[in-house]
C-alpha positions as a Markdown table, in Angstrom:
| # | Residue | x | y | z |
|---|---|---|---|---|
| 1 | Met | 0.0 | 0.0 | 0.0 |
| 2 | Val | 1.4 | 3.3 | -1.0 |
| 3 | Pro | 0.8 | 6.3 | 1.4 |
| 4 | Asp | -0.9 | 9.4 | 0.2 |
| 5 | Arg | 2.1 | 11.4 | 1.0 |
| 6 | Pro | 5.7 | 10.1 | 0.7 |
| 7 | Leu | 7.7 | 9.8 | 3.9 |
| 8 | Gln | 10.6 | 12.1 | 4.1 |
| 9 | Gly | 13.2 | 10.8 | 1.7 |
| 10 | Glu | 10.9 | 8.2 | 0.1 |
| 11 | Leu | 11.2 | 7.9 | -3.7 |
| 12 | Arg | 7.9 | 7.9 | -5.7 |
| 13 | Thr | 7.3 | 7.1 | -9.3 |
| 14 | Tyr | 4.3 | 8.7 | -11.1 |
| 15 | Arg | 2.8 | 8.0 | -14.5 |
| 16 | Ala | 3.2 | 11.1 | -16.7 |
| 17 | Ser | -0.3 | 10.7 | -18.0 |
| 18 | Gln | -1.6 | 11.3 | -14.5 |
| 19 | Val | 0.0 | 14.7 | -14.2 |
| 20 | Ile | -2.7 | 17.3 | -14.6 |
| 21 | Ala | -0.6 | 20.4 | -14.2 |
| 22 | Ala | 3.0 | 21.5 | -13.3 |
| 23 | Glu | 4.4 | 24.7 | -12.0 |
| 24 | Leu | 8.0 | 25.8 | -12.0 |
| 25 | Thr | 9.1 | 26.8 | -8.5 |
| 26 | Glu | 12.3 | 27.9 | -6.9 |
| 27 | Glu | 12.3 | 24.8 | -4.7 |
| 28 | Gly | 15.0 | 22.3 | -5.6 |
| 29 | Phe | 15.9 | 18.8 | -4.5 |
| 30 | Glu | 19.0 | 16.6 | -4.2 |
| 31 | Arg | 19.3 | 13.3 | -5.7 |
| 32 | Pro | 19.9 | 10.6 | -3.1 |
| 33 | Ala | 23.6 | 9.4 | -2.8 |
| 34 | Gly | 24.0 | 6.3 | -4.9 |
| 35 | Phe | 20.7 | 6.7 | -6.7 |
| 36 | Asp | 20.6 | 4.4 | -9.8 |
| 37 | Leu | 17.9 | 5.6 | -12.2 |
| 38 | Ala | 18.0 | 2.5 | -14.4 |
| 39 | Ala | 17.7 | 0.2 | -11.3 |
| 40 | His | 14.9 | 2.3 | -9.8 |
| 41 | Trp | 13.0 | 2.3 | -13.1 |
| 42 | Thr | 13.3 | -1.5 | -13.5 |
| 43 | Arg | 12.1 | -2.0 | -10.0 |
| 44 | Ala | 9.2 | 0.4 | -10.4 |
| 45 | Gln | 8.1 | -1.3 | -13.6 |
| 46 | Ala | 8.2 | -4.7 | -11.9 |
| 47 | Asp | 6.3 | -3.4 | -8.9 |
| 48 | Tyr | 3.6 | -1.8 | -11.1 |
| 49 | Ala | 3.2 | -5.0 | -13.2 |
| 50 | Met | 2.8 | -7.1 | -10.0 |
| 51 | Ser | 0.2 | -4.6 | -8.6 |
| 52 | Leu | -2.0 | -5.3 | -11.6 |
| 53 | Arg | -2.3 | -9.0 | -11.1 |
| 54 | Gln | -5.5 | -10.1 | -9.5 |
| 55 | Gly | -5.3 | -13.8 | -10.1 |
| 56 | Ile | -4.6 | -16.5 | -12.6 |
| 57 | Ala | -6.7 | -17.4 | -15.7 |
| 58 | Arg | -6.8 | -20.9 | -17.0 |
| 59 | Leu | -7.5 | -21.0 | -20.7 |
| 60 | Lys | -8.1 | -23.6 | -23.4 |
| 61 | Val | -6.5 | -22.2 | -26.6 |
| 62 | Thr | -5.9 | -23.1 | -30.1 |
| 63 | Pro | -2.3 | -23.1 | -31.5 |
| 64 | Asp | -3.1 | -19.8 | -33.3 |
| 65 | Ala | -4.4 | -18.2 | -30.1 |
| 66 | Leu | -1.4 | -19.4 | -28.2 |
| 67 | Tyr | 0.9 | -18.0 | -30.8 |
| 68 | Ala | -1.0 | -14.6 | -30.6 |
| 69 | Leu | -0.7 | -14.5 | -26.9 |
| 70 | Arg | 3.0 | -15.0 | -27.0 |
| 71 | Arg | 3.5 | -12.7 | -29.8 |
| 72 | Asp | 1.8 | -10.0 | -27.8 |
| 73 | Gly | 4.0 | -10.6 | -24.8 |
| 74 | Val | 1.5 | -12.3 | -22.6 |
| 75 | Glu | 3.1 | -14.5 | -19.9 |
| 76 | Val | 1.6 | -18.0 | -20.5 |
| 77 | Thr | 2.5 | -21.3 | -19.0 |
| 78 | Glu | 1.3 | -24.5 | -20.7 |
| 79 | Val | -0.2 | -26.8 | -18.0 |
| 80 | Glu | -1.3 | -29.5 | -20.6 |
| 81 | Ala | -1.8 | -29.7 | -24.3 |
| 82 | Gly | -4.0 | -26.8 | -25.3 |
| 83 | Val | -4.5 | -25.4 | -21.8 |
| 84 | Val | -2.4 | -22.5 | -20.4 |
| 85 | Glu | -2.5 | -20.3 | -17.3 |
| 86 | Thr | -1.7 | -16.6 | -17.3 |
| 87 | Pro | -1.8 | -13.8 | -14.8 |
| 88 | Met | -4.8 | -11.7 | -15.1 |
| 89 | Glu | -6.0 | -8.3 | -14.2 |
| 90 | Ser | -9.6 | -7.6 | -13.5 |
| 91 | Ala | -12.2 | -9.8 | -15.1 |
| 92 | Asp | -13.5 | -7.0 | -17.2 |
| 93 | Trp | -10.1 | -6.0 | -18.6 |
| 94 | Thr | -8.9 | -9.5 | -19.2 |
| 95 | Ala | -12.1 | -10.5 | -20.9 |
| 96 | Arg | -11.9 | -7.5 | -23.3 |
| 97 | Glu | -8.3 | -8.5 | -24.1 |
| 98 | Leu | -9.2 | -12.1 | -24.7 |
| 99 | Leu | -12.2 | -11.2 | -27.0 |
| 100 | Lys | -9.7 | -10.4 | -29.8 |
| 101 | Leu | -8.9 | -14.1 | -29.9 |
| 102 | Gly | -12.4 | -15.0 | -30.8 |
| 103 | Thr | -13.2 | -18.7 | -30.7 |
| 104 | Gly | -9.5 | -19.4 | -30.3 |
| 105 | Val | -9.8 | -19.1 | -26.6 |
| 106 | Glu | -12.2 | -20.5 | -24.0 |
| 107 | Val | -11.9 | -19.4 | -20.3 |
| 108 | Leu | -12.0 | -22.4 | -18.0 |
| 109 | Glu | -11.2 | -20.5 | -14.7 |
| 110 | Pro | -11.9 | -18.3 | -12.8 |
| 111 | Pro | -15.8 | -18.3 | -13.0 |
| 112 | Ala | -15.9 | -14.5 | -12.9 |
| 113 | Leu | -13.8 | -14.2 | -16.0 |
| 114 | Arg | -15.8 | -16.9 | -17.8 |
| 115 | Ala | -19.0 | -15.2 | -16.9 |
| 116 | Arg | -17.7 | -11.8 | -18.2 |
| 117 | Met | -16.6 | -13.3 | -21.4 |
| 118 | Gly | -20.2 | -14.8 | -21.9 |
| 119 | Gln | -21.7 | -11.4 | -21.1 |
| 120 | Leu | -19.6 | -9.6 | -23.6 |
| 121 | Ala | -20.1 | -12.3 | -26.3 |
| 122 | Ala | -23.9 | -12.1 | -25.7 |
| 123 | Glu | -23.7 | -8.2 | -26.2 |
| 124 | Ile | -21.8 | -8.6 | -29.4 |
| 125 | Ala | -24.2 | -11.3 | -30.7 |
| 126 | Ala | -27.2 | -9.1 | -29.9 |
| 127 | Leu | -25.5 | -6.1 | -31.6 |
| 128 | Tyr | -25.0 | -8.2 | -34.9 |
| 129 | Ala | -28.2 | -10.2 | -34.7 |
| 130 | Ile | -30.1 | -10.3 | -38.0 |
């Protein structure tokens, strides 16, 4: 958990897209002794990626879908032929990302992700119903 205000001397990393306004002031700062920007950035990225993970999704995938997941840099672990596990974010976000694979993917677990996929698929089917 990140405090609302950093403790004295604590480093914080912010997404530039979240900066609404900036103002130039006379106040300065000193870089901490031994600060390594590359190491800090690597650690901050890893921490951010871990904070997004909300569970593991188990998917039944076709070879083409597995190729697409890997091509897109998705971390997948094959647990058996045609079945993979991957870290997931929220059920809604993950379902929207998986929809691009069409019938190449079936969510086996967790139930909330499977249900969300079904809801989105039903909405799409209703939109294109003839």
